[in-house]
C-alpha positions as CSV (number, residue, x, y, z in Angstrom):
1,M,-12.0,-77.5,-25.6
2,A,-11.0,-73.9,-26.4
3,S,-9.2,-72.1,-23.8
4,A,-11.6,-70.0,-21.6
5,A,-8.7,-67.9,-19.8
6,P,-9.1,-64.6,-21.9
7,F,-12.6,-64.0,-20.9
8,L,-12.7,-65.6,-17.5
9,D,-11.3,-62.4,-15.9
10,F,-14.6,-60.4,-17.1
11,I,-16.9,-63.0,-15.3
12,A,-17.6,-61.8,-11.8
13,D,-20.0,-64.4,-10.7
14,P,-17.8,-67.4,-9.2
15,M,-20.5,-70.0,-9.9
16,L,-20.8,-68.8,-13.5
17,K,-17.0,-68.7,-13.8
18,S,-16.6,-72.3,-12.6
19,A,-19.5,-73.6,-14.8
20,L,-18.4,-72.0,-18.0
21,P,-15.5,-74.2,-18.7
22,H,-17.9,-77.2,-18.5
23,A,-20.4,-75.5,-20.7
24,L,-18.0,-75.0,-23.5
25,A,-16.7,-78.5,-23.2
26,P,-16.9,-80.6,-26.6
27,T,-20.3,-82.4,-27.0
28,G,-19.1,-85.1,-29.5
29,G,-21.5,-83.7,-32.1
30,E,-24.4,-83.6,-29.8
31,P,-26.4,-80.4,-29.1
32,R,-25.5,-78.6,-26.0
33,H,-27.7,-79.2,-23.0
34,S,-30.0,-76.4,-22.2
35,F,-28.1,-75.8,-19.0
36,Q,-24.9,-75.3,-21.1
37,E,-26.7,-72.9,-23.2
38,K,-28.0,-71.0,-20.3
39,V,-24.4,-70.8,-18.9
40,I,-22.9,-69.6,-22.1
41,A,-25.8,-67.1,-22.5
42,S,-25.1,-65.7,-19.0
43,A,-21.5,-65.5,-19.9
44,R,-22.2,-63.5,-23.0
45,D,-24.4,-61.2,-21.1
46,A,-21.7,-60.8,-18.5
47,L,-19.1,-59.8,-21.3
48,A,-21.7,-57.5,-22.8
49,E,-22.4,-55.8,-19.4
50,S,-18.5,-55.5,-19.2
51,R,-18.5,-53.8,-22.5
52,T,-21.1,-51.4,-21.5
53,N,-19.5,-50.7,-18.2
54,L,-16.2,-50.0,-19.9
55,E,-17.5,-47.8,-22.6
56,A,-19.2,-45.8,-20.0
57,A,-16.1,-45.6,-18.0
58,Q,-14.0,-44.6,-20.8
59,R,-16.6,-41.9,-21.6
60,D,-16.3,-40.7,-18.1
61,A,-12.7,-40.8,-18.1
62,E,-12.4,-38.8,-21.4
63,A,-14.7,-36.1,-20.1
64,K,-12.7,-35.9,-16.8
65,M,-9.5,-35.7,-18.8
66,E,-10.8,-33.0,-21.1
67,K,-12.2,-30.9,-18.0
68,A,-8.8,-31.4,-16.3
69,R,-7.3,-30.2,-19.5
70,E,-9.4,-27.0,-19.7
71,E,-8.8,-26.4,-16.1
72,A,-5.0,-26.7,-16.6
73,A,-5.3,-24.2,-19.5
74,E,-7.4,-21.8,-17.3
75,C,-4.8,-22.2,-14.6
76,E,-1.8,-21.6,-17.2
77,A,-3.6,-18.3,-18.1
78,A,-4.1,-17.5,-14.3
79,V,-0.4,-18.0,-13.7
80,S,0.5,-15.7,-16.7
81,A,-1.7,-13.1,-15.3
82,A,-0.5,-13.3,-11.8
83,S,3.0,-13.0,-13.2
84,A,2.2,-10.0,-15.1
85,K,0.4,-8.4,-12.3
86,L,3.7,-9.1,-10.2
87,E,5.8,-7.4,-12.5
88,K,3.6,-4.4,-12.9
89,A,3.5,-4.0,-9.2
90,K,7.1,-4.3,-8.8
91,A,7.6,-1.6,-11.5
92,E,5.5,0.8,-9.5
93,V,7.7,0.5,-6.3
94,A,10.7,2.2,-7.6
95,P,9.0,5.4,-9.0
96,C,7.2,5.6,-5.7
97,A,10.4,5.3,-3.6
98,T,11.9,7.9,-5.8
99,R,9.3,10.4,-5.4
100,L,9.1,10.0,-1.7
101,E,12.8,10.8,-1.4
102,E,12.1,13.9,-3.5
103,L,9.1,15.0,-1.4
104,R,11.1,14.2,1.9
105,S,13.9,16.7,0.6
106,V,11.4,19.2,-0.1
107,A,9.8,18.9,3.4
108,A,13.3,18.9,5.0
109,D,14.0,22.3,3.0
110,E,10.7,23.9,3.9
111,K,11.1,22.9,7.5
112,R,14.7,24.6,7.5
113,R,13.2,27.7,5.8
114,F,10.3,27.7,8.4
115,R,13.0,27.6,11.3
116,E,14.9,30.4,9.9
117,I,11.8,32.7,9.1
118,E,10.6,31.7,12.6
119,Q,13.9,33.1,14.2
120,A,13.8,36.2,12.0
121,T,10.2,36.6,13.1
122,A,11.1,36.2,16.7
123,A,13.9,38.9,16.4
124,A,11.4,41.4,14.7
125,I,8.8,40.9,17.5
126,S,11.6,41.2,20.0
127,F,12.7,44.4,18.5
128,R,9.2,45.7,18.4
129,D,8.9,45.0,21.9
130,E,11.9,46.8,22.8
131,L,10.6,49.9,20.8
132,E,7.3,49.6,22.7
133,A,9.4,49.7,25.8
134,A,11.2,52.7,24.5
135,R,7.9,54.4,23.5
136,A,6.7,53.9,27.2
137,R,10.1,55.5,28.5
138,A,9.6,58.4,26.0
139,A,6.1,59.0,27.2
140,A,7.2,58.7,30.9
141,A,10.0,61.3,30.0
142,A,7.5,63.7,28.8
143,A,5.1,63.1,32.0
144,A,8.3,63.7,34.2
145,L,9.2,66.9,32.5
146,E,5.5,68.1,32.9
147,A,5.6,66.9,36.5
148,G,9.0,68.5,37.3
149,D,10.7,65.2,38.1
150,A,14.2,66.1,37.6
151,D,15.7,62.8,38.3
152,V,13.9,61.1,35.5
153,V,14.4,63.9,33.0
154,V,18.2,64.1,33.7
155,R,18.4,60.2,33.2
156,V,16.6,60.5,29.8
157,L,19.0,63.4,28.8
158,E,21.9,61.5,29.7
159,A,20.8,58.6,27.6
160,R,20.4,60.9,24.8
161,R,23.9,62.4,25.4
162,A,22.4,66.0,25.9
163,D,24.8,68.9,26.3
164,K,26.4,68.9,29.8
165,A,25.3,72.6,30.2
166,L,21.7,71.4,29.7
167,L,22.1,68.4,32.3
168,A,23.2,71.0,34.8
169,A,20.6,73.4,34.1
170,V,17.6,71.2,34.1
171,P,17.3,70.3,37.8
172,C,17.5,73.8,38.8
173,A,14.9,75.1,36.3
174,L,12.4,72.3,37.2
175,R,12.8,73.2,41.0
176,V,11.5,76.6,40.1
177,P,7.5,76.7,39.9
178,V,6.3,77.2,36.6
179,E,4.7,80.6,37.1
180,S,8.1,81.9,38.8
181,R,10.4,80.7,36.1
182,Q,12.6,83.1,34.4
183,E,13.4,83.2,30.6
184,F,16.5,81.0,31.1
185,D,14.6,78.5,33.1
186,R,11.9,78.4,30.4
187,F,14.5,78.1,27.6
188,T,16.1,75.2,29.7
189,V,12.8,73.5,30.0
190,S,12.0,74.1,26.4
191,E,15.4,72.6,25.2
192,A,14.8,69.5,27.5
193,A,11.1,69.3,26.1
194,D,12.9,69.5,22.6
195,V,15.2,66.6,23.3
196,I,12.5,64.5,24.6
197,S,10.1,65.5,21.8
198,K,12.8,64.4,19.2
199,M,13.3,61.3,21.1
200,T,9.6,60.3,21.0
201,A,9.4,61.1,17.3
202,E,12.4,58.9,16.7
203,V,11.1,56.2,18.7
204,E,7.6,56.4,17.1
205,A,8.9,56.3,13.6
206,E,11.2,53.2,14.5
207,F,8.2,51.6,16.4
208,A,6.0,52.1,13.3
209,A,8.6,50.5,10.9
210,S,9.3,47.8,13.3
211,F,5.6,47.1,13.7
212,R,5.2,46.7,10.0
213,E,8.3,44.4,9.9
214,A,7.0,42.3,12.6
215,E,3.5,41.9,10.9
216,Y,5.2,41.1,7.7
217,A,7.6,38.5,9.5
218,E,4.5,37.0,11.1
219,A,2.7,36.7,7.9
220,E,5.8,35.2,6.3
221,R,6.2,32.7,9.1
222,L,2.5,31.7,8.8
223,G,3.2,31.2,5.0
224,A,6.2,29.0,5.6
225,W,4.5,27.1,8.2
226,A,1.6,26.4,5.7
227,L,4.2,25.4,2.9
228,M,6.1,23.3,5.5
229,D,2.8,21.5,6.4
230,V,1.8,20.9,2.8
231,A,5.3,19.3,2.0
232,A,5.0,17.1,5.2
233,L,1.5,16.0,4.1
234,A,2.7,15.3,0.4
235,A,5.7,13.3,1.8
236,S,3.2,11.4,4.3
237,A,0.8,10.8,1.4
238,Q,3.7,9.4,-0.8
239,Q,4.9,7.1,2.0
240,A,1.3,5.6,2.1
241,A,1.4,5.2,-1.5
242,L,4.8,3.5,-1.2
243,T,3.5,1.1,1.5
244,D,0.5,0.5,-0.7
245,A,2.7,-0.4,-3.7
246,E,4.8,-2.8,-1.5
247,A,1.9,-4.5,-0.2
248,A,0.8,-4.8,-3.8
249,V,4.0,-6.7,-4.5
250,R,3.6,-9.0,-1.6
251,D,-0.2,-9.7,-2.5
252,A,0.9,-10.3,-6.1
253,E,3.7,-12.6,-5.1
254,V,1.3,-14.6,-2.8
255,G,-1.1,-14.6,-5.8
256,L,1.4,-16.0,-8.2
257,K,2.3,-18.7,-5.7
258,V,-1.1,-19.7,-5.3
259,A,-1.6,-19.8,-9.1
260,K,1.4,-22.0,-9.7
261,V,0.3,-24.5,-6.9
262,T,-3.1,-24.6,-8.4
263,L,-1.7,-25.3,-11.8
264,A,0.6,-28.0,-10.5
265,G,-2.6,-29.6,-9.1
266,R,-4.5,-29.3,-12.3
267,R,-1.6,-30.7,-14.3
268,G,-1.4,-33.6,-12.0
269,A,-5.1,-34.2,-12.3
270,Y,-4.7,-34.2,-16.2
271,V,-1.8,-36.6,-16.1
272,G,-4.0,-38.7,-13.8
273,A,-6.9,-38.6,-16.1
274,Q,-4.7,-39.5,-18.9
275,E,-3.3,-42.4,-17.3
276,E,-6.7,-43.6,-16.4
277,C,-7.7,-43.3,-20.0
278,E,-4.8,-45.4,-21.1
279,Q,-5.6,-48.0,-18.4
280,L,-9.1,-48.2,-19.7
281,K,-7.9,-48.6,-23.4
282,V,-5.6,-51.5,-22.3
283,K,-8.6,-53.0,-20.4
284,G,-10.7,-52.4,-23.4
285,D,-8.1,-54.2,-25.6
286,H,-8.2,-57.1,-23.2
287,L,-11.9,-57.3,-23.3
288,T,-12.0,-57.3,-27.1
289,A,-9.5,-60.2,-27.1
290,A,-11.8,-61.8,-24.3
291,E,-14.8,-61.2,-26.5
292,E,-13.2,-62.7,-29.6
293,A,-11.8,-65.8,-27.6
294,F,-15.4,-66.3,-26.3
295,A,-17.0,-66.2,-29.7
296,A,-14.5,-68.6,-31.1
297,A,-15.2,-70.9,-28.2
298,T,-18.8,-70.6,-28.5
299,A,-18.6,-71.1,-32.2
300,A,-16.3,-74.1,-32.1
301,E,-18.0,-77.5,-33.1
302,A,-18.0,-80.3,-30.9
303,V,-15.2,-82.6,-31.8
C-alpha cells in the first residue's frame, strides 16, 4: 500500500483519517468496495477543501502584507515630514531669541532714557514752582509797599541787595502818610517801587521761560514714556513668540517620536505578514506534496 502519511495531516475528521489507510489498501485486483470509494472521495473532498481554504488564507495574507507595506510607507513619509517639521521649528528658535535680546536692550535703553527725562522734568517743574513762589513774594512786596508795611519791604530790598541808604530811608518814608510825604519821601518810595517792579519783571520773565520749559519737559516725558511702553510691549510680544517657538519644538519632538513608534509598529506588522505568507507558502508546498501522494495512492493498481 502506498504511504498515506503525506496527506493524513490534511484530514481533520478522526474517523476518516483512521479509515483512509484501509480504503487505500491493495484489493488483489478486485474493484474497491463502495465504502472504500466513499472514504477515498471524502478524503479527496477534504484535500480540496484544504486547498480552497489555503488559497483563501494566502490571498488574505497577501492583502494583509500589501496593506502593511503601504501603511509602513505612509509612516516613513510621516516620519520624514515630522523630522522636517522639527528642524524647521528648531531653526526658528535662535532668530526669535536673538530678536528678543535686541528688543530687551532697546526696552532697557528707553527705560533709562525715560528715567533721565523724568528727573529733568521733575527739576523743571520744581524750578517753575520756585518761581511761582517768587512771583507771590513779588506781589506781596508790591502790596506791602502800597500798604506801607516797612518790614516786608525792607526784607525784599535786602534780598535784592538794595543800597543801604535806601534801606535806611524806606521805613521813615513809609511811616509818613501818603498825603504828607515830602519830595524825599516820595523819591524813596519810588526807588523802592522801582526795585520791586524790576524784581517782578525779572521773576515774570523767568517764570514764563520756566513755564515753557516745564511744559516741554512734561511733553518730552510723556513721549519717552510712550516709547518705553512700546519697547516693553515689543519685548513682551517677542517673548511670547519665543515661547511659542520653543513649544513648537517640543510639539514637533513629540510628533516625531510618535511617528517613529508608529513606523516601528507598522514595520513589525509588515514583517509579521511576510512571515505568515512564507508559512502559508510552505504549507502550500506540503499540501501539493500531499495531493500528489494522494493521487498516486488512489491511482495505484491493486497488487
